[in-house]
Z-matrix of the N, CA and C atoms (Angstrom, degrees):
N
C 1 1.459
C 2 1.533 1 108.83
N 3 1.319 2 117.31 1 113.37
C 4 1.463 3 120.69 2 -178.67
C 5 1.531 4 109.99 3 -74.10
N 6 1.331 5 116.19 4 149.08
C 7 1.459 6 122.06 5 -176.86
C 8 1.517 7 110.00 6 -132.83
N 9 1.340 8 115.96 7 135.75
C 10 1.460 9 121.67 8 172.94
C 11 1.523 10 108.08 9 -129.16
N 12 1.315 11 116.99 10 156.24
C 13 1.462 12 122.49 11 177.42
C 14 1.517 13 109.02 12 -112.94
N 15 1.324 14 115.76 13 131.43
C 16 1.457 15 121.53 14 177.47
C 17 1.526 16 108.35 15 -132.18
N 18 1.341 17 117.20 16 139.30
C 19 1.461 18 120.45 17 -169.88
C 20 1.523 19 114.80 18 -114.53
N 21 1.322 20 117.96 19 -18.08
C 22 1.467 21 120.78 20 -176.88
C 23 1.527 22 110.39 21 -131.38
N 24 1.326 23 115.36 22 165.56
C 25 1.462 24 119.98 23 177.23
C 26 1.530 25 110.38 24 -63.61
N 27 1.320 26 116.74 25 -35.49
C 28 1.462 27 120.09 26 177.71
C 29 1.524 28 111.94 27 -62.86
N 30 1.318 29 116.45 28 -43.95
C 31 1.466 30 120.27 29 177.90
C 32 1.524 31 111.19 30 -65.14
N 33 1.332 32 115.92 31 -39.16
C 34 1.469 33 119.31 32 176.84
C 35 1.522 34 110.67 33 -63.50
N 36 1.327 35 116.25 34 -42.67
C 37 1.470 36 119.89 35 179.11
C 38 1.531 37 110.34 36 -57.79
N 39 1.306 38 116.91 37 -46.28
C 40 1.469 39 120.16 38 179.48
C 41 1.525 40 111.10 39 -61.94
N 42 1.335 41 116.67 40 -37.28
C 43 1.462 42 120.68 41 177.61
C 44 1.520 43 110.74 42 -66.53
N 45 1.322 44 116.32 43 -45.54
C 46 1.464 45 120.56 44 -178.85
C 47 1.529 46 111.78 45 -62.46
N 48 1.330 47 116.05 46 -30.19
C 49 1.471 48 120.50 47 180.00
C 50 1.524 49 112.22 48 -63.49
N 51 1.313 50 117.55 49 -19.21
C 52 1.464 51 120.62 50 -177.03
C 53 1.525 52 112.53 51 -83.23
N 54 1.340 53 118.01 52 -8.13
C 55 1.458 54 121.32 53 -176.31
C 56 1.521 55 111.75 54 -99.91
N 57 1.312 56 116.11 55 146.30
C 58 1.463 57 121.72 56 175.02
C 59 1.525 58 108.67 57 -81.74
N 60 1.342 59 118.75 58 115.61
C 61 1.463 60 120.83 59 -175.69
C 62 1.524 61 114.28 60 -64.25
N 63 1.331 62 117.42 61 -17.07
C 64 1.461 63 119.81 62 179.88
C 65 1.526 64 112.18 63 -70.55
N 66 1.331 65 116.76 64 -27.21
C 67 1.459 66 120.03 65 -171.15
C 68 1.527 67 114.44 66 -121.76
N 69 1.323 68 118.35 67 -1.89
C 70 1.453 69 121.18 68 -169.71
C 71 1.519 70 112.28 69 -103.16
N 72 1.337 71 114.85 70 132.95
C 73 1.458 72 122.38 71 175.09
C 74 1.526 73 108.48 72 -117.94
N 75 1.344 74 115.33 73 153.00
C 76 1.464 75 121.11 74 -177.67
C 77 1.529 76 109.93 75 -131.34
N 78 1.326 77 115.07 76 145.34
C 79 1.459 78 121.09 77 175.80
C 80 1.526 79 108.80 78 -141.60
N 81 1.325 80 116.95 79 121.19
C 82 1.451 81 121.57 80 -179.46
C 83 1.517 82 111.48 81 -99.74
N 84 1.336 83 116.58 82 132.62
C 85 1.465 84 122.05 83 177.29
C 86 1.522 85 108.44 84 -130.94
N 87 1.334 86 115.89 85 155.01
C 88 1.461 87 120.92 86 -169.19
C 89 1.521 88 114.51 87 -90.28
N 90 1.322 89 118.76 88 2.34
C 91 1.459 90 120.30 89 -177.17
C 92 1.523 91 111.53 90 -152.89
N 93 1.318 92 115.44 91 148.18
C 94 1.460 93 120.97 92 174.35
C 95 1.522 94 111.82 93 -63.20
N 96 1.331 95 116.07 94 -21.13
C 97 1.460 96 120.88 95 -178.65
C 98 1.526 97 112.41 96 -77.77
N 99 1.319 98 117.62 97 -14.33
C 100 1.459 99 121.32 98 -175.80
C 101 1.524 100 110.38 99 -83.64
N 102 1.301 101 115.54 100 104.88
C 103 1.461 102 121.04 101 177.63
C 104 1.527 103 109.90 102 -84.70
N 105 1.325 104 115.02 103 174.21
C 106 1.471 105 119.83 104 178.87
C 107 1.527 106 108.94 105 -84.70
N 108 1.331 107 114.29 106 76.32
C 109 1.460 108 122.81 107 178.47
C 110 1.518 109 108.04 108 -121.85
N 111 1.327 110 116.86 109 133.30
C 112 1.465 111 120.83 110 -178.73
C 113 1.524 112 110.38 111 -66.98
N 114 1.327 113 116.29 112 164.59
C 115 1.466 114 120.62 113 178.83
C 116 1.524 115 111.40 114 -63.26
N 117 1.329 116 117.89 115 -29.25
C 118 1.465 117 119.63 116 175.72
C 119 1.528 118 109.95 117 -65.17
N 120 1.315 119 116.91 118 -42.37
C 121 1.457 120 120.76 119 -179.77
C 122 1.518 121 112.95 120 -66.81
N 123 1.337 122 116.97 121 -23.78
C 124 1.465 123 120.66 122 178.74
C 125 1.522 124 112.62 123 -88.14
N 126 1.323 125 116.43 124 -5.84
C 127 1.463 126 120.83 125 -178.38
C 128 1.525 127 110.50 126 -72.13
N 129 1.313 128 116.57 127 133.19
C 130 1.468 129 121.59 128 177.33
C 131 1.525 130 108.56 129 -87.64
N 132 1.327 131 116.80 130 94.58
C 133 1.462 132 120.21 131 -176.61
C 134 1.531 133 110.55 132 -84.57
N 135 1.323 134 115.65 133 162.10
C 136 1.459 135 121.32 134 179.47
C 137 1.534 136 110.09 135 -70.83
N 138 1.341 137 115.63 136 156.56
C 139 1.465 138 121.12 137 -175.42
C 140 1.525 139 113.16 138 -60.20
N 141 1.343 140 116.56 139 -32.13
C 142 1.467 141 119.68 140 -176.54
C 143 1.527 142 112.39 141 -93.91
N 144 1.325 143 116.86 142 10.72
C 145 1.462 144 120.80 143 -179.99
C 146 1.522 145 110.70 144 -108.23
N 147 1.331 146 116.09 145 167.23
C 148 1.459 147 122.67 146 171.04
C 149 1.517 148 108.16 147 -124.43
N 150 1.328 149 116.33 148 157.70
C 151 1.459 150 119.16 149 178.66
C 152 1.529 151 111.02 150 -60.22
N 153 1.319 152 116.49 151 -37.77
C 154 1.458 153 120.45 152 -178.77
C 155 1.523 154 111.78 153 -62.52
N 156 1.338 155 117.07 154 -45.19
C 157 1.464 156 119.67 155 -178.63
C 158 1.523 157 111.28 156 -70.30
N 159 1.330 158 116.32 157 -40.54
C 160 1.464 159 119.91 158 179.42
C 161 1.528 160 110.39 159 -64.93
N 162 1.316 161 116.45 160 -41.41
C 163 1.467 162 121.85 161 179.12
C 164 1.523 163 111.05 162 -56.68
N 165 1.317 164 116.89 163 -46.17
C 166 1.466 165 120.71 164 -179.67
C 167 1.528 166 111.82 165 -68.15
N 168 1.328 167 116.69 166 -39.88
C 169 1.462 168 119.90 167 178.76
C 170 1.523 169 111.31 168 -63.65
N 171 1.325 170 116.26 169 -43.23
C 172 1.460 171 120.12 170 179.51
C 173 1.522 172 111.57 171 -58.59
N 174 1.340 173 115.92 172 -47.86
C 175 1.457 174 119.78 173 -177.73
C 176 1.523 175 111.95 174 -68.44
N 177 1.321 176 117.57 175 -39.08
C 178 1.468 177 120.16 176 -179.64
C 179 1.523 178 111.41 177 -62.22
N 180 1.324 179 116.62 178 -45.51
C 181 1.469 180 120.22 179 -179.99
C 182 1.526 181 110.58 180 -67.04
N 183 1.333 182 116.41 181 -41.22
C 184 1.457 183 120.17 182 179.36
C 185 1.529 184 111.19 183 -60.41
N 186 1.334 185 116.81 184 -45.62
C 187 1.464 186 120.93 185 -179.16
C 188 1.529 187 111.54 186 -65.32
N 189 1.316 188 116.58 187 -38.92
C 190 1.464 189 120.17 188 -179.14
C 191 1.524 190 112.46 189 -64.56
N 192 1.328 191 116.03 190 -35.18
C 193 1.461 192 119.65 191 -170.96
C 194 1.527 193 114.55 192 -105.03
N 195 1.336 194 117.24 193 -7.59
C 196 1.464 195 119.75 194 -175.75
C 197 1.524 196 113.53 195 -84.18
N 198 1.321 197 117.84 196 -24.44
C 199 1.468 198 122.21 197 -171.96
C 200 1.534 199 113.73 198 -49.44
N 201 1.345 200 120.28 199 -47.42
C 202 1.470 201 119.79 200 -176.98
C 203 1.527 202 114.07 201 -61.34
N 204 1.323 203 116.92 202 -18.52
C 205 1.465 204 120.17 203 -175.27
C 206 1.531 205 112.99 204 -99.40
N 207 1.339 206 117.43 205 2.66
C 208 1.457 207 120.55 206 -173.71
C 209 1.518 208 112.41 207 -104.54
N 210 1.335 209 115.03 208 137.83
C 211 1.461 210 120.35 209 171.64
C 212 1.522 211 110.82 210 -81.71
N 213 1.322 212 116.01 211 -29.89
C 214 1.456 213 121.90 212 178.02
C 215 1.518 214 108.69 213 -137.79
N 216 1.311 215 117.19 214 128.37
C 217 1.463 216 121.56 215 -178.70
C 218 1.531 217 109.26 216 -84.25
N 219 1.335 218 118.79 217 130.98
C 220 1.472 219 121.11 218 177.44
C 221 1.528 220 111.39 219 -54.86
N 222 1.328 221 115.61 220 146.73
C 223 1.468 222 120.16 221 -173.51
C 224 1.521 223 113.67 222 -95.19
N 225 1.342 224 118.02 223 -8.71
C 226 1.467 225 119.73 224 177.95
C 227 1.525 226 109.21 225 -154.18
N 228 1.327 227 115.85 226 175.42
C 229 1.469 228 120.39 227 -175.87
C 230 1.527 229 112.75 228 -66.09
N 231 1.320 230 116.75 229 -30.52
C 232 1.461 231 119.99 230 179.16
C 233 1.521 232 111.86 231 -69.07
N 234 1.315 233 116.37 232 -40.15
C 235 1.462 234 119.19 233 177.06
C 236 1.524 235 110.96 234 -65.92
N 237 1.328 236 116.17 235 -36.27
C 238 1.467 237 119.66 236 175.08
C 239 1.529 238 110.04 237 -62.39
N 240 1.317 239 116.13 238 -40.81
C 241 1.459 240 120.76 239 -179.34
C 242 1.531 241 110.94 240 -63.01
N 243 1.331 242 116.39 241 -45.45
C 244 1.470 243 120.51 242 179.19
C 245 1.524 244 111.18 243 -63.38
N 246 1.328 245 116.39 244 -40.70
C 247 1.466 246 120.62 245 178.89
C 248 1.530 247 110.57 246 -64.03
N 249 1.325 248 116.63 247 -43.68
C 250 1.464 249 120.98 248 179.13
C 251 1.527 250 110.67 249 -62.43
N 252 1.329 251 117.00 250 -44.25
C 253 1.459 252 121.32 251 177.83
C 254 1.526 253 110.58 252 -59.24
N 255 1.306 254 116.02 253 -44.12
C 256 1.461 255 121.94 254 -178.74
C 257 1.525 256 111.81 255 -58.68
N 258 1.320 257 115.81 256 -34.19
C 259 1.470 258 119.69 257 -177.16
C 260 1.520 259 113.28 258 -99.08
N 261 1.319 260 117.57 259 12.80
C 262 1.450 261 120.55 260 169.97
C 263 1.508 262 117.35 261 97.62
N 264 1.333 263 118.33 262 5.28
C 265 1.463 264 119.94 263 176.93
C 266 1.537 265 108.89 264 -76.43
N 267 1.334 266 118.45 265 135.32
C 268 1.468 267 120.09 266 178.06
C 269 1.531 268 111.33 267 -62.74
N 270 1.326 269 116.75 268 128.45
C 271 1.463 270 122.68 269 179.13
C 272 1.530 271 109.34 270 -140.85
N 273 1.324 272 115.55 271 -179.88
C 274 1.467 273 121.63 272 176.79
C 275 1.528 274 111.91 273 -88.02
N 276 1.299 275 118.46 274 8.11
C 277 1.458 276 121.58 275 -179.37
C 278 1.528 277 110.97 276 -88.11
N 279 1.321 278 115.69 277 144.08
C 280 1.460 279 122.16 278 169.00
C 281 1.522 280 107.75 279 -113.98
N 282 1.321 281 116.65 280 134.21
C 283 1.463 282 121.92 281 179.13
C 284 1.529 283 110.71 282 -81.28
N 285 1.326 284 115.26 283 134.58
C 286 1.463 285 122.21 284 174.15
C 287 1.520 286 108.53 285 -133.70
N 288 1.305 287 116.47 286 169.00
C 289 1.461 288 121.45 287 174.42
C 290 1.520 289 109.06 288 -139.37
N 291 1.323 290 115.89 289 152.06
C 292 1.459 291 120.74 290 173.90
C 293 1.533 292 111.17 291 -85.62
N 294 1.334 293 116.41 292 -10.24
C 295 1.464 294 121.75 293 -177.39
C 296 1.529 295 109.57 294 -98.75
N 297 1.330 296 118.57 295 110.85
C 298 1.466 297 120.08 296 -176.60
C 299 1.523 298 113.63 297 -64.44
N 300 1.341 299 117.69 298 -27.98
C 301 1.461 300 119.80 299 178.98
C 302 1.522 301 111.01 300 -70.15
N 303 1.321 302 116.92 301 -32.58
C 304 1.463 303 120.69 302 175.31
C 305 1.533 304 109.73 303 -64.19
N 306 1.319 305 116.26 304 -44.48
C 307 1.469 306 119.85 305 177.71
C 308 1.524 307 110.95 306 -63.55
N 309 1.318 308 116.88 307 -39.72
C 310 1.466 309 120.41 308 177.87
C 311 1.521 310 110.32 309 -60.91
N 312 1.338 311 116.54 310 -40.71
C 313 1.463 312 118.96 311 179.34
C 314 1.530 313 111.13 312 -63.51
N 315 1.317 314 117.51 313 -45.90
C 316 1.458 315 119.67 314 -178.96
C 317 1.531 316 111.47 315 -64.45
N 318 1.315 317 117.31 316 -26.22
C 319 1.465 318 119.56 317 179.30
C 320 1.529 319 111.98 318 -72.21
N 321 1.329 320 117.31 319 -23.95
C 322 1.476 321 120.30 320 -178.17
C 323 1.517 322 112.26 321 -119.47
N 324 1.316 323 117.41 322 8.21
C 325 1.467 324 121.49 323 -176.00
C 326 1.522 325 112.17 324 -57.37
N 327 1.340 326 117.28 325 -47.18
C 328 1.456 327 121.72 326 -177.60
C 329 1.531 328 110.35 327 -95.03
N 330 1.321 329 114.86 328 146.53
C 331 1.462 330 118.81 329 174.75
C 332 1.526 331 109.83 330 -68.85
N 333 1.321 332 116.31 331 139.95
C 334 1.458 333 120.51 332 -178.64
C 335 1.518 334 109.42 333 -163.45
N 336 1.316 335 115.91 334 151.45
C 337 1.467 336 121.02 335 174.84
C 338 1.522 337 111.40 336 -92.42
N 339 1.318 338 116.14 337 3.36
C 340 1.452 339 120.72 338 -179.25
C 341 1.529 340 109.96 339 -99.74
N 342 1.298 341 115.96 340 160.56
C 343 1.465 342 120.32 341 174.63
C 344 1.526 343 109.83 342 -70.88
N 345 1.328 344 115.47 343 151.17
C 346 1.464 345 121.94 344 175.99
C 347 1.518 346 110.24 345 -93.78
N 348 1.334 347 115.04 346 163.94
C 349 1.461 348 120.07 347 178.92
C 350 1.525 349 109.80 348 -137.73
N 351 1.314 350 115.56 349 137.98
C 352 1.462 351 121.70 350 167.68
C 353 1.523 352 106.54 351 -113.45
N 354 1.332 353 116.01 352 115.55
C 355 1.464 354 120.36 353 174.85
C 356 1.524 355 108.83 354 -83.42
N 357 1.308 356 115.90 355 135.97
C 358 1.467 357 122.35 356 179.93
C 359 1.523 358 107.65 357 -119.19
N 360 1.325 359 115.72 358 121.18
C 361 1.471 360 121.03 359 -175.51
C 362 1.524 361 108.50 360 -117.35
N 363 1.328 362 115.69 361 115.07
C 364 1.473 363 121.36 362 -177.44
C 365 1.518 364 108.48 363 -122.72
N 366 1.328 365 116.26 364 100.40
C 367 1.472 366 119.87 365 178.00
C 368 1.533 367 108.16 366 -137.75
N 369 1.326 368 117.01 367 96.28
C 370 1.466 369 120.94 368 -174.21
C 371 1.519 370 115.02 369 -56.90
N 372 1.330 371 117.40 370 -31.45
C 373 1.465 372 119.12 371 -172.91
C 374 1.532 373 112.52 372 -115.62
N 375 1.299 374 117.48 373 28.13
C 376 1.463 375 118.61 374 178.19
C 377 1.524 376 109.90 375 -65.44
N 378 1.312 377 116.39 376 132.78
C 379 1.461 378 121.33 377 -178.93
C 380 1.522 379 110.73 378 -69.53
N 381 1.336 380 114.29 379 146.76
C 382 1.460 381 120.26 380 177.66
C 383 1.517 382 109.98 381 -104.76
N 384 1.310 383 114.77 382 156.97
C 385 1.459 384 120.64 383 176.90
C 386 1.529 385 109.70 384 -63.30
N 387 1.309 386 116.22 385 132.08
C 388 1.457 387 122.96 386 171.90
C 389 1.522 388 106.66 387 -104.25
N 390 1.317 389 117.28 388 101.28
C 391 1.462 390 120.76 389 -172.25
C 392 1.530 391 113.14 390 -69.13
N 393 1.336 392 117.20 391 -10.87
C 394 1.472 393 120.37 392 176.62
C 395 1.526 394 109.91 393 -90.39
N 396 1.340 395 116.67 394 -51.19
C 397 1.457 396 120.84 395 179.69
C 398 1.527 397 112.26 396 -72.92
N 399 1.336 398 115.88 397 -28.53
C 400 1.470 399 121.44 398 -179.74
C 401 1.526 400 108.67 399 -119.31
N 402 1.329 401 115.16 400 66.80
C 403 1.463 402 120.61 401 -171.27
C 404 1.517 403 113.26 402 -63.93
N 405 1.327 404 117.77 403 -32.44
C 406 1.457 405 121.14 404 -177.80
C 407 1.522 406 110.86 405 -114.16
N 408 1.338 407 118.73 406 123.21
C 409 1.467 408 120.88 407 176.03
C 410 1.523 409 112.75 408 -59.14
N 411 1.339 410 117.23 409 -27.99
C 412 1.463 411 121.11 410 -177.16
C 413 1.532 412 112.48 411 -68.13
N 414 1.321 413 117.48 412 -18.26
C 415 1.465 414 121.09 413 -176.80
C 416 1.521 415 113.27 414 -100.50
N 417 1.324 416 117.34 415 0.41
C 418 1.466 417 121.00 416 -177.41
C 419 1.525 418 110.38 417 -80.88
N 420 1.325 419 116.08 418 135.26
C 421 1.459 420 122.19 419 176.15
C 422 1.531 421 108.47 420 -129.89
N 423 1.322 422 115.19 421 173.10
C 424 1.457 423 118.73 422 175.60
C 425 1.515 424 113.22 423 97.97
N 426 1.333 425 115.41 424 -149.21
C 427 1.451 426 122.59 425 -175.29
C 428 1.531 427 111.46 426 -78.81
N 429 1.342 428 117.30 427 158.74
C 430 1.468 429 120.58 428 175.94
C 431 1.527 430 111.43 429 -57.84
N 432 1.318 431 115.24 430 145.96
C 433 1.457 432 122.58 431 -179.32
C 434 1.521 433 110.15 432 -118.38
N 435 1.311 434 115.69 433 152.53
C 436 1.458 435 120.58 434 174.61
C 437 1.527 436 108.86 435 -89.81
N 438 1.327 437 115.94 436 137.61
C 439 1.473 438 119.50 437 -178.99
C 440 1.520 439 110.12 438 -131.95
N 441 1.327 440 115.30 439 121.16
C 442 1.466 441 122.54 440 175.97
C 443 1.522 442 106.62 441 -112.90
N 444 1.334 443 118.75 442 104.63
C 445 1.467 444 120.50 443 -173.72
C 446 1.518 445 112.38 444 -69.46
N 447 1.335 446 114.87 445 141.82
C 448 1.454 447 119.68 446 174.64
C 449 1.512 448 111.31 447 -79.56
N 450 1.335 449 116.17 448 -32.55
C 451 1.460 450 122.19 449 178.21
C 452 1.517 451 107.08 450 -95.83
N 453 1.330 452 116.90 451 98.22
C 454 1.453 453 120.28 452 -173.31
C 455 1.519 454 110.96 453 -117.51
N 456 1.328 455 114.67 454 160.63
C 457 1.460 456 120.65 455 175.65
C 458 1.522 457 108.91 456 -98.80
N 459 1.308 458 115.18 457 165.92
C 460 1.463 459 120.33 458 179.72
C 461 1.531 460 110.60 459 -59.80
N 462 1.321 461 116.32 460 -35.57
C 463 1.459 462 120.08 461 -177.81
C 464 1.522 463 111.31 462 -64.62
N 465 1.325 464 117.79 463 -41.50
C 466 1.463 465 120.76 464 179.95
C 467 1.524 466 110.16 465 -63.57
N 468 1.330 467 116.40 466 -39.92
C 469 1.467 468 120.31 467 178.37
C 470 1.523 469 110.24 468 -64.76
N 471 1.340 470 116.48 469 -46.70
C 472 1.456 471 121.39 470 -178.44
C 473 1.518 472 111.40 471 -59.97
N 474 1.316 473 116.34 472 -39.72
C 475 1.467 474 120.98 473 -177.52
C 476 1.522 475 112.94 474 -88.86
N 477 1.349 476 116.55 475 3.38
C 478 1.471 477 121.36 476 -179.62
C 479 1.523 478 109.86 477 53.02
N 480 1.344 479 113.84 478 47.72
C 481 1.449 480 119.56 479 -170.89
C 482 1.516 481 115.27 480 -95.31
N 483 1.314 482 115.24 481 159.32
C 484 1.457 483 124.48 482 172.31
C 485 1.523 484 106.78 483 -158.22
N 486 1.345 485 117.03 484 -176.99
C 487 1.458 486 120.16 485 -172.98
C 488 1.527 487 111.58 486 -132.25
N 489 1.331 488 113.80 487 160.42
C 490 1.457 489 119.93 488 159.10
C 491 1.519 490 107.10 489 -116.90
N 492 1.336 491 115.22 490 143.10
C 493 1.463 492 122.00 491 -179.17
C 494 1.520 493 108.34 492 -108.15
N 495 1.354 494 116.52 493 135.44
C 496 1.460 495 120.61 494 -170.58
C 497 1.527 496 111.78 495 -122.85
N 498 1.346 497 116.84 496 99.95
C 499 1.467 498 120.97 497 174.62
C 500 1.530 499 110.36 498 -69.85
N 501 1.326 500 115.14 499 177.69
C 502 1.461 501 119.34 500 175.72
C 503 1.517 502 112.42 501 82.25
N 504 1.326 503 115.74 502 -156.30
C 505 1.462 504 122.11 503 -177.88
C 506 1.521 505 109.63 504 -72.49
N 507 1.340 506 118.37 505 114.00
C 508 1.467 507 120.12 506 -177.18
C 509 1.522 508 113.17 507 -68.84
N 510 1.339 509 117.60 508 -14.22
C 511 1.464 510 121.60 509 177.30
C 512 1.526 511 112.93 510 -73.15
N 513 1.321 512 115.96 511 -22.60
C 514 1.464 513 120.54 512 -174.06
C 515 1.527 514 111.16 513 -80.19
N 516 1.331 515 119.00 514 121.75
C 517 1.465 516 120.52 515 179.22
C 518 1.532 517 111.89 516 -61.41
N 519 1.310 518 115.87 517 145.17
C 520 1.453 519 122.16 518 176.62
C 521 1.529 520 108.33 519 -75.32
N 522 1.317 521 116.14 520 119.03
C 523 1.461 522 121.72 521 176.84
C 524 1.522 523 109.09 522 -129.15
N 525 1.308 524 115.75 523 142.97
C 526 1.459 525 119.94 524 -176.00
C 527 1.519 526 109.79 525 -159.60
N 528 1.319 527 116.01 526 149.71
C 529 1.463 528 120.48 527 174.91
C 530 1.527 529 111.45 528 -67.47
N 531 1.331 530 116.24 529 -12.97
C 532 1.465 531 120.80 530 -179.48
C 533 1.528 532 112.57 531 -89.97
N 534 1.325 533 117.95 532 3.36
C 535 1.463 534 121.46 533 -176.38
C 536 1.527 535 110.62 534 -106.37
N 537 1.320 536 115.75 535 133.70
C 538 1.454 537 123.18 536 172.08
C 539 1.528 538 108.85 537 -117.68
N 540 1.328 539 115.64 538 163.58
C 541 1.452 540 120.42 539 -177.66
C 542 1.531 541 109.84 540 -130.64
N 543 1.339 542 115.84 541 125.14
C 544 1.463 543 121.41 542 174.73
C 545 1.522 544 107.56 543 -105.41
N 546 1.325 545 117.15 544 120.61
C 547 1.459 546 122.25 545 -179.05
C 548 1.523 547 109.73 546 -99.97
N 549 1.335 548 115.72 547 133.92
C 550 1.460 549 122.77 548 176.10
C 551 1.529 550 107.05 549 -114.35
N 552 1.326 551 118.95 550 112.11
C 553 1.461 552 121.31 551 -177.71
C 554 1.530 553 112.27 552 -57.16
N 555 1.324 554 115.82 553 150.21
C 556 1.467 555 121.53 554 -175.24
C 557 1.521 556 111.77 555 -56.73
N 558 1.327 557 117.19 556 -38.33
C 559 1.467 558 119.87 557 -176.13
C 560 1.527 559 113.17 558 -70.96
N 561 1.324 560 117.56 559 -9.94
C 562 1.466 561 121.22 560 -179.93
C 563 1.524 562 113.44 561 -102.75
N 564 1.319 563 117.24 562 -3.73
C 565 1.467 564 121.23 563 -174.60
C 566 1.533 565 112.40 564 -63.03
N 567 1.333 566 116.74 565 -49.30
C 568 1.467 567 121.00 566 -175.42
C 569 1.525 568 111.27 567 -61.49
N 570 1.319 569 116.71 568 -45.91
C 571 1.464 570 121.11 569 -179.88
C 572 1.521 571 110.74 570 -62.89
N 573 1.317 572 116.65 571 -41.89
C 574 1.460 573 119.92 572 -179.16
C 575 1.531 574 110.96 573 -63.95
N 576 1.315 575 117.15 574 -41.00
C 577 1.469 576 119.76 575 179.07
C 578 1.525 577 110.83 576 -62.70
N 579 1.324 578 116.83 577 -39.45
C 580 1.473 579 120.10 578 178.28
C 581 1.529 580 110.86 579 -67.43
N 582 1.318 581 117.32 580 -39.02
C 583 1.459 582 120.07 581 178.45
C 584 1.529 583 111.42 582 -66.35
N 585 1.313 584 117.22 583 -38.85
C 586 1.461 585 120.60 584 176.63
C 587 1.528 586 110.68 585 -63.05
N 588 1.325 587 116.40 586 -38.20
C 589 1.466 588 121.10 587 176.91
C 590 1.533 589 110.88 588 -58.90
N 591 1.317 590 116.68 589 -40.66
C 592 1.473 591 120.54 590 -179.97
C 593 1.526 592 111.70 591 -63.10
N 594 1.335 593 116.30 592 -24.88
C 595 1.458 594 120.59 593 179.42
C 596 1.529 595 112.19 594 -99.95
N 597 1.320 596 116.36 595 15.05
C 598 1.463 597 120.16 596 174.36
C 599 1.509 598 115.52 597 82.22
N 600 1.338 599 117.27 598 14.39
C 601 1.469 600 120.96 599 179.48
C 602 1.520 601 107.56 600 -105.82
N 603 1.328 602 115.86 601 99.27
C 604 1.459 603 120.75 602 -176.77
C 605 1.528 604 109.40 603 -155.64
N 606 1.329 605 116.85 604 179.48
C 607 1.457 606 122.45 605 -172.39
C 608 1.527 607 112.90 606 -59.70
N 609 1.321 608 117.06 607 -45.32
C 610 1.460 609 120.42 608 -177.32
C 611 1.526 610 111.93 609 -64.66
N 612 1.338 611 116.93 610 -32.16
C 613 1.462 612 120.59 611 -179.85
C 614 1.524 613 112.08 612 -77.93
N 615 1.335 614 116.85 613 -35.95
C 616 1.464 615 120.55 614 -174.74
C 617 1.525 616 113.35 615 -89.93
N 618 1.329 617 116.87 616 -18.70
C 619 1.459 618 121.33 617 178.43
C 620 1.525 619 108.55 618 -124.51
N 621 1.339 620 117.20 619 77.23
C 622 1.469 621 120.84 620 -176.76
C 623 1.534 622 110.69 621 -57.02
N 624 1.315 623 116.09 622 134.85
C 625 1.458 624 120.49 623 -179.72
C 626 1.512 625 111.35 624 125.21
N 627 1.312 626 115.61 625 178.30
C 628 1.456 627 120.83 626 -174.42
C 629 1.523 628 112.82 627 -69.23
N 630 1.331 629 117.42 628 -33.04
C 631 1.466 630 119.64 629 -179.99
C 632 1.527 631 110.88 630 -63.27
N 633 1.333 632 116.03 631 -47.29
C 634 1.459 633 119.88 632 178.59
C 635 1.514 634 112.40 633 -64.25
N 636 1.332 635 116.40 634 -40.19
C 637 1.463 636 120.57 635 178.46
C 638 1.519 637 111.19 636 -62.60
N 639 1.338 638 116.66 637 -47.30
C 640 1.454 639 120.31 638 -179.07
C 641 1.529 640 111.58 639 -61.60
N 642 1.332 641 116.54 640 -42.56
C 643 1.460 642 120.52 641 179.25
C 644 1.520 643 111.24 642 -63.34
N 645 1.326 644 116.46 643 -39.43
C 646 1.459 645 120.90 644 179.98
C 647 1.525 646 111.20 645 -67.11
N 648 1.316 647 117.20 646 -45.67
C 649 1.467 648 120.85 647 179.72
C 650 1.526 649 110.20 648 -62.83
N 651 1.326 650 117.01 649 -39.18
C 652 1.462 651 121.88 650 177.26
C 653 1.525 652 110.39 651 -59.60
N 654 1.341 653 117.00 652 -48.43
C 655 1.458 654 121.30 653 -179.46
C 656 1.525 655 111.94 654 -60.39
N 657 1.329 656 117.30 655 -40.43
C 658 1.451 657 121.40 656 -177.91
C 659 1.533 658 112.77 657 -63.04
N 660 1.325 659 116.45 658 -20.13
C 661 1.460 660 120.79 659 -178.41
C 662 1.528 661 112.88 660 -111.42
N 663 1.323 662 116.65 661 17.36
C 664 1.452 663 121.49 662 176.96
C 665 1.525 664 110.90 663 -106.39
N 666 1.315 665 116.11 664 163.78
C 667 1.456 666 121.77 665 177.76
C 668 1.518 667 111.53 666 -61.63
N 669 1.342 668 116.11 667 -26.47
C 670 1.470 669 119.17 668 -177.39
C 671 1.522 670 112.80 669 -71.35
N 672 1.340 671 117.98 670 -10.40
C 673 1.467 672 121.09 671 -179.88
C 674 1.527 673 109.31 672 -83.58
């Protein structure tokens, strides 16, 4: 996995210019310690459980209890999976975006003394989920797949988001020759977040609604701004 260091928005822009937007995905994380592991793989399960059994239990309970809160019910298991991921349930999905500035924002969103990372995934021929041939995520094996949900939320649209789905052992970090890593040193995080704000990339824009607005207004009046 090749690694480069970039310190300013201008340097990031020049780096982003080298990628083909048709095939490139981005994921921003707030620490060098954060590997490409799904939220399911990061879950601390009980000693007598397995990831497979916990995964099914989580989804079953979520589906049973989510119906009263939905304006539209997902039409297949994959849409349920995307909805669960969106609301914080541990799944085998990893969030990505086609917008590099969105990934840059997520890499510096939280205050930290660690360097940030933007993962860049360029795989022109990565297979996509076929929701008809692969009706159940639990039965999928093999290499990671790209998944673009048909049933999406406003937030996914705003963030130009999509997913990769990871079969196999969820503890194992996703590694590939198609992945690059852009490191943003800790001392450059605050400045980069302010520069992104000047270009309209901030909490209120990426999280439409009162929660995003409140978080953005809070940040604007903190020392970290």
